[in-house]
matplotlib code that plots the C-alpha trace (Angstrom):
import matplotlib.pyplot as plt

x = [0.0, 1.2, 1.2, 3.8, 5.5, 8.4, 7.3, 6.3, 5.4, 7.8, 6.1, 6.0, 6.1, 6.2, 3.7, 3.1, 2.4, 0.0, -1.8, -2.2, -3.6, -6.1, -7.2, -7.6, -9.7, -11.9, -13.4, -13.5, -12.9, -10.3, -10.2, -9.7, -7.0, -5.2, -5.2, -3.8, -1.1, -0.2, 0.0, 2.3, 4.5, 4.8, 5.6, 8.3, 9.9, 9.8, 10.8, 8.0, 4.3, 4.3, 1.2, -1.2, -5.0, -6.9, -10.7, -12.8, -16.4, -19.0, -21.3, -20.2, -18.9, -16.4, -13.4, -10.9, -9.1, -8.0, -6.7, -4.5, -3.2, -2.3, -0.7, 1.5, 2.3, 0.7, 0.3, -3.3, -4.4, -8.2, -10.2, -13.6, -14.6, -16.2, -12.8, -10.8, -7.3, -5.9, -7.1, -4.7, -5.4, -7.6, -11.2, -13.6, -16.8, -17.5, -21.1, -23.5, -20.8, -21.9, -19.1, -15.6, -14.3, -14.9, -12.0, -10.0, -10.5, -11.9, -10.3, -8.4, -10.5, -13.8, -15.7, -15.1, -12.5, -10.6, -8.5, -10.1, -10.6, -7.5, -5.2, -7.2, -6.5, -2.8, -2.9, -4.3, -20.2, -18.8, -16.2, -15.4, -12.8, -11.1, -11.1, -9.4, -6.7, -6.3, -6.2, -4.4, -0.7, 0.2, -1.3, -1.3, 2.4, 1.4, -2.1, -3.2, -5.4, -7.3, -6.8, -3.1, -2.5, 0.6, 1.1, 1.3, 3.0, 0.5, 2.2, 3.3, -0.1, -1.8, -5.4, -8.0, -11.4, -14.6, -17.8, -21.1, -21.3, -18.9, -19.4, -16.7, -15.9, -15.6, -12.3, -10.0, -10.3, -8.6, -5.4, -5.1, -5.6, -2.9, -0.4, -1.3, -0.8, 2.6, 4.0, 2.4, 0.3, 2.7, 5.8, 3.9, 2.3, 5.6, 7.4, 4.7, 4.9, 8.6, 9.4, 12.3, 11.7, 13.0, 11.1, 7.7, 6.7, 3.2, 2.9, 1.1, -1.5, -2.2, -2.7, -5.1, -7.0, -7.2, -8.6, -11.1, -12.5, -12.0, -11.7, -14.3, -14.9, -14.2, -11.3, -8.2, -8.8, -10.2, -7.3, -4.8, -6.5, -6.2, -2.5, -1.8, -3.6, -1.4, 1.8, 0.8, 0.2, 3.5, 5.3, 3.7, 4.8, 8.3, 8.5, 7.0, 9.4, 12.5, 11.5, 12.9, 16.2, 16.4, 15.9, 18.6, 21.0, 20.3, 20.9, 24.2, 25.2, 24.5, 26.7, 29.5, 29.1, 29.6, 32.7, 34.2, 32.4, 31.7, 28.6, 27.9, 24.4, 24.0, 22.5, 19.2, 19.1, 18.1, 14.4, 13.0, 10.9, 7.1, 5.5, 1.9, 0.3, -3.3, -3.2, -2.4, -4.0, -7.0, -4.6, -3.9, -7.3, -9.8, -12.1, -13.1, -15.9, -17.4, -18.3, -18.6, -20.9, -21.8, -24.1, -25.3, -23.1, -26.3, -29.2, -32.6, -35.8, -36.9, -33.4, -31.8, -28.6, -29.2, -26.8, -26.7, -24.9, -23.4, -21.1, -18.2, -19.2, -21.0, -22.0, -24.3, -27.5, -29.6, -33.4, -35.1, -38.8, -40.9, -44.6, -47.2, -50.9, -53.1, -54.6, -57.9, -60.7, -61.7, -65.3, -65.6, -64.6, -61.2, -58.2, -56.3, -52.6, -50.8, -47.3, -45.1, -41.7, -38.8, -35.4, -35.8, -37.2, -37.6, -40.8, -39.6, -38.4, -41.7, -43.5, -41.1, -41.9, -45.6, -45.1, -42.8, -45.4, -48.2, -46.3, -45.2, -48.8, -50.1, -47.4, -48.0, -51.8, -51.5, -48.9, -49.8, -53.5, -53.7, -50.9, -52.3, -49.0, -50.4, -53.3, -50.7, -48.9, -45.6, -42.6, -39.9, -36.7, -33.4, -30.6, -32.4, -29.7, -29.1, -31.5, -32.4, -34.2, -34.6, -36.5, -33.8, -34.7, -37.9, -36.3, -34.7, -37.8, -40.0, -37.4, -37.3, -41.1, -41.4, -38.5, -40.3, -43.6, -42.2, -39.8, -36.9, -33.7, -31.8, -28.1, -25.9, -23.5, -26.2, -26.9, -29.3, -30.6, -33.1, -36.4, -39.5, -42.8, -46.2, -46.1, -42.7, -40.6, -37.3, -34.9, -31.5, -29.7, -32.4, -32.6, -35.5]
y = [0.0, 3.5, 4.8, 7.5, 5.7, 8.1, 11.0, 14.2, 17.6, 20.4, 22.9, 26.6, 28.6, 32.1, 34.2, 36.8, 34.3, 32.4, 35.6, 36.6, 33.1, 33.2, 36.7, 35.7, 32.7, 34.0, 37.3, 38.0, 34.9, 37.0, 34.6, 31.5, 33.3, 34.5, 30.9, 29.5, 32.2, 31.5, 27.8, 28.5, 30.7, 27.9, 25.4, 27.6, 27.9, 24.2, 23.5, 21.1, 20.3, 17.5, 15.8, 18.7, 18.6, 21.8, 21.7, 24.6, 24.7, 26.4, 26.2, 23.7, 24.6, 27.4, 25.5, 26.8, 23.5, 23.7, 27.2, 25.9, 23.1, 25.6, 28.1, 25.3, 23.9, 20.6, 18.4, 17.2, 13.8, 14.0, 10.8, 12.2, 13.2, 16.3, 17.5, 19.1, 17.9, 21.4, 21.7, 21.2, 18.7, 15.7, 16.0, 13.3, 13.5, 11.3, 12.5, 9.5, 6.9, 3.8, 1.3, 1.6, 0.0, 3.3, 4.7, 1.6, -0.4, -3.9, -7.2, -8.4, -11.6, -9.7, -9.4, -6.0, -5.2, -1.9, 0.3, 3.0, 6.5, 7.8, 5.4, 6.0, 9.7, 9.1, 7.0, 9.7, 2.9, 3.5, 5.6, 7.5, 5.0, 4.8, 8.6, 8.7, 6.3, 8.4, 11.8, 10.9, 11.9, 9.1, 6.5, 7.8, 7.1, 3.4, 3.6, 0.1, -0.2, -3.5, -4.0, -3.4, -5.0, -2.8, 0.1, 3.5, 6.5, 9.4, 11.5, 14.1, 14.5, 17.8, 17.0, 19.7, 18.7, 20.7, 20.4, 22.2, 22.0, 21.3, 20.0, 20.9, 17.9, 19.0, 18.6, 20.9, 23.9, 27.2, 26.5, 23.0, 24.4, 27.0, 24.3, 22.0, 24.9, 25.9, 22.3, 20.7, 22.8, 25.7, 23.6, 21.2, 24.0, 25.9, 22.8, 22.3, 26.0, 25.8, 28.5, 28.5, 29.0, 32.6, 33.7, 34.1, 34.7, 34.1, 35.9, 34.3, 37.1, 36.6, 32.8, 33.5, 36.0, 33.5, 30.8, 33.0, 35.0, 32.7, 29.0, 28.0, 24.4, 21.7, 20.2, 21.8, 21.2, 24.7, 26.1, 24.3, 25.6, 29.2, 28.7, 27.3, 30.3, 32.7, 30.9, 30.7, 34.5, 35.0, 32.8, 34.8, 38.1, 36.8, 35.6, 38.8, 41.0, 39.2, 38.0, 41.0, 40.9, 37.2, 37.6, 40.3, 38.0, 35.2, 37.4, 38.6, 35.1, 34.0, 36.9, 35.8, 32.2, 33.2, 35.0, 32.5, 29.4, 28.2, 26.4, 28.4, 29.6, 32.9, 32.7, 34.6, 37.8, 37.6, 37.5, 39.9, 38.1, 38.4, 39.0, 38.1, 39.9, 40.5, 43.9, 42.7, 39.3, 40.4, 41.1, 37.3, 35.7, 38.5, 40.0, 38.0, 35.5, 36.0, 38.9, 39.2, 36.7, 38.9, 41.7, 42.2, 42.7, 42.0, 40.4, 42.2, 40.2, 38.3, 37.8, 34.4, 33.0, 29.7, 27.1, 26.3, 24.1, 25.3, 23.8, 25.5, 23.8, 25.1, 28.7, 30.9, 32.6, 35.2, 34.8, 38.1, 38.6, 41.7, 42.6, 45.2, 45.7, 42.8, 43.2, 41.4, 40.4, 37.0, 35.7, 37.0, 40.5, 40.4, 41.7, 38.7, 38.6, 36.6, 35.7, 37.0, 35.5, 36.8, 35.5, 33.1, 30.2, 26.8, 24.8, 22.6, 25.6, 27.4, 24.3, 24.3, 28.0, 27.3, 24.5, 26.7, 29.5, 27.1, 25.6, 29.0, 30.3, 27.1, 27.2, 30.9, 30.5, 27.6, 29.2, 32.9, 33.1, 36.9, 37.7, 39.1, 38.8, 36.6, 39.0, 41.2, 40.7, 38.8, 39.2, 36.5, 37.5, 35.8, 36.8, 37.8, 37.1, 33.5, 30.7, 28.5, 25.2, 22.4, 21.7, 22.4, 26.1, 25.1, 25.4, 28.7, 30.3, 29.2, 30.5, 33.9, 34.2, 33.3, 35.7, 38.5, 37.7, 37.6, 40.5, 38.4, 38.3, 35.1, 35.3, 36.5, 33.6, 30.9, 29.4, 26.6, 24.2, 21.4, 20.3, 21.0, 19.1, 20.5, 19.2, 20.7, 17.6, 18.3, 16.4, 18.0, 18.4, 16.5, 17.0, 14.6]
z = [0.0, -0.8, 2.8, 3.4, 6.3, 6.7, 4.6, 6.4, 5.1, 5.8, 8.1, 7.4, 10.6, 9.1, 11.0, 8.4, 5.7, 7.9, 8.8, 5.1, 4.3, 7.2, 6.2, 2.6, 3.4, 6.2, 7.3, 11.0, 13.3, 15.3, 18.3, 16.1, 14.0, 17.1, 18.5, 15.3, 15.1, 18.8, 17.9, 15.0, 17.2, 19.8, 17.1, 15.7, 19.1, 19.5, 15.9, 15.1, 15.5, 17.9, 19.4, 19.2, 18.5, 17.7, 18.1, 16.9, 18.1, 16.1, 13.1, 10.4, 6.9, 7.9, 6.4, 8.8, 9.0, 5.3, 5.9, 8.8, 6.6, 3.9, 6.4, 7.8, 4.4, 5.3, 2.2, 1.6, 0.7, -0.1, 0.0, -1.0, -4.5, -3.1, -1.9, -4.7, -5.3, -4.8, -1.2, 1.7, 4.5, 4.6, 5.9, 7.0, 9.1, 12.1, 12.2, 12.2, 12.5, 14.3, 13.6, 15.1, 11.9, 10.0, 12.0, 12.9, 9.7, 9.0, 9.7, 6.6, 6.4, 6.3, 3.0, 1.5, 4.1, 3.9, 6.1, 8.3, 7.1, 8.9, 6.9, 3.8, 4.2, 4.6, 1.4, -0.9, 16.5, 19.4, 17.6, 20.9, 22.1, 18.7, 18.5, 21.9, 20.8, 17.6, 19.3, 22.6, 22.2, 24.6, 22.3, 18.7, 18.1, 17.6, 16.1, 15.0, 12.0, 11.9, 8.2, 8.1, 11.5, 11.7, 14.1, 12.3, 13.9, 13.9, 16.6, 14.1, 12.5, 13.2, 14.0, 13.6, 14.9, 14.8, 16.9, 17.2, 21.0, 23.8, 27.3, 29.9, 32.1, 35.6, 42.6, 44.2, 46.5, 45.5, 47.5, 46.0, 42.5, 43.1, 44.3, 41.3, 38.9, 40.4, 40.6, 37.5, 35.2, 34.6, 34.0, 31.7, 29.7, 29.5, 28.2, 25.5, 24.5, 23.8, 26.4, 28.9, 32.6, 32.6, 29.5, 31.3, 34.9, 36.2, 39.5, 42.5, 42.6, 38.9, 39.5, 42.4, 40.4, 37.5, 39.8, 41.5, 38.5, 35.5, 36.6, 39.1, 37.9, 40.5, 38.4, 36.9, 33.2, 32.5, 34.6, 32.4, 29.3, 30.6, 31.6, 28.1, 26.6, 28.7, 27.7, 24.0, 24.0, 25.8, 23.2, 20.5, 22.1, 22.6, 19.0, 17.6, 19.5, 18.4, 14.9, 13.1, 15.0, 14.5, 10.7, 10.7, 12.6, 10.2, 7.2, 8.8, 9.6, 6.0, 4.8, 7.1, 6.1, 2.5, 3.5, 5.9, 4.6, 8.1, 9.2, 12.3, 13.0, 14.7, 18.2, 18.5, 20.6, 24.2, 24.8, 27.4, 30.0, 29.9, 33.3, 34.0, 36.9, 38.1, 36.5, 33.0, 33.1, 31.0, 28.1, 28.0, 28.8, 28.4, 31.0, 34.1, 33.6, 37.0, 39.2, 43.0, 44.6, 47.6, 46.8, 50.4, 53.5, 55.5, 53.6, 54.2, 54.8, 51.7, 50.3, 50.5, 48.9, 47.1, 45.7, 42.0, 39.5, 36.2, 33.6, 35.5, 38.8, 41.8, 42.3, 44.4, 43.3, 45.2, 45.4, 46.1, 47.0, 47.3, 47.7, 46.6, 47.1, 45.9, 42.4, 42.9, 45.4, 46.6, 46.6, 50.2, 49.1, 50.6, 48.7, 47.3, 46.3, 43.7, 42.5, 39.7, 38.8, 36.8, 35.8, 32.8, 34.8, 33.1, 33.4, 36.2, 38.2, 37.7, 39.1, 42.0, 42.6, 42.7, 45.2, 47.4, 47.3, 48.2, 51.1, 52.5, 52.3, 54.0, 56.7, 57.5, 57.6, 60.1, 62.4, 62.1, 60.9, 61.5, 59.1, 55.8, 53.9, 51.2, 50.4, 48.7, 45.4, 45.7, 43.3, 43.1, 41.2, 40.4, 38.1, 35.0, 32.3, 33.3, 32.2, 35.2, 35.6, 38.1, 41.3, 43.8, 44.5, 46.4, 49.9, 49.0, 47.6, 50.5, 52.9, 51.1, 51.2, 54.9, 55.7, 54.0, 55.5, 59.1, 58.5, 59.7, 57.7, 57.1, 58.0, 55.0, 55.4, 55.0, 51.5, 50.8, 48.1, 47.9, 46.4, 48.5, 48.6, 49.2, 52.8, 53.5, 53.0, 51.4, 49.2, 49.4, 46.1, 44.2, 40.4, 39.8]

ax = plt.figure().add_subplot(projection="3d")
ax.plot(x, y, z, "-o")
ax.set_aspect("equal")
plt.show()
């Protein structure tokens, strides 16, 4: 089979050429282009593209993968008639795959056996485990295709994957995250970025700020991604600052080589260190993703802090209640209140709010029959810009209503969660 066992494309790590190609092929996409240029800068410092997978999440059909292949001078081997011979890179879709053989290949004894799509691409199911073996830098140096039954080294292949949605897998407290970052994540990311220890300095206050306002997930995967982003931008800055001087030094070295006919390569000029502090952190990772959790030094009656879950891990959420004069009359002629909710509540949370309101009304009527709180209009508000759903706010909403009715604040350092039944039974942390 005509598989290029030892043939590799010569990478082109020229930043300006890559930038021109990306701008020619795509309008906008600044974040993606910056990430690609940072990747090229890191690869130039290291001298090669080794064991790296890029995944761009977004709408399909943008074609950014082909532009990256062209920018890096990666030779394309199209396997699909729809892919023109002039395009760089090889593209195949895993959407709708149900057979692992599509990736790993068929057994040679099977009728109509053929190699998997990866080997087919080099030549011209439960696919998740096969994709893991393919994309894992620890395993893809000896990827085994079932048809060939011979390990193939894919460790130098630049994989560019795309997706429409992503799910962050979530641990550690802040102090543990800081220790893990200092001892493991920063040295690992610095090594992969091609940087020396003295070329970039991430100060302790910057790391604490990063953990608190950017990376609140229970694990450290997101923290590692932000550290890699910092070091990639630092590598890009270092390379951008010294590229002109480096080119001049190389030109001068070539001139001297012609005169002296010696094979000495000029050493690059010293690189000024890049310092990352809490004040300039946003230049590397953007503005903070989170704001302060504590809006009240002392919570007033009717305001309770609840506990919530997000894709970034646990967080807190204020539930605020208020009241106004009732808008209608009951059959007996008494003024009757109602309930209004705000905050993009899902169907399950709306039902939970009705249950909490009904329980609070029943409890107050039985314990304090003279209180006319529920004859007035009640308002229940949560953070308006964040969609919310689930039954676990029942305890928090009922507590906020009773706190407002009895004019008794709940301590500001208390937060709660849990589903509430009509009879007041609670299921802590339930999501069913």
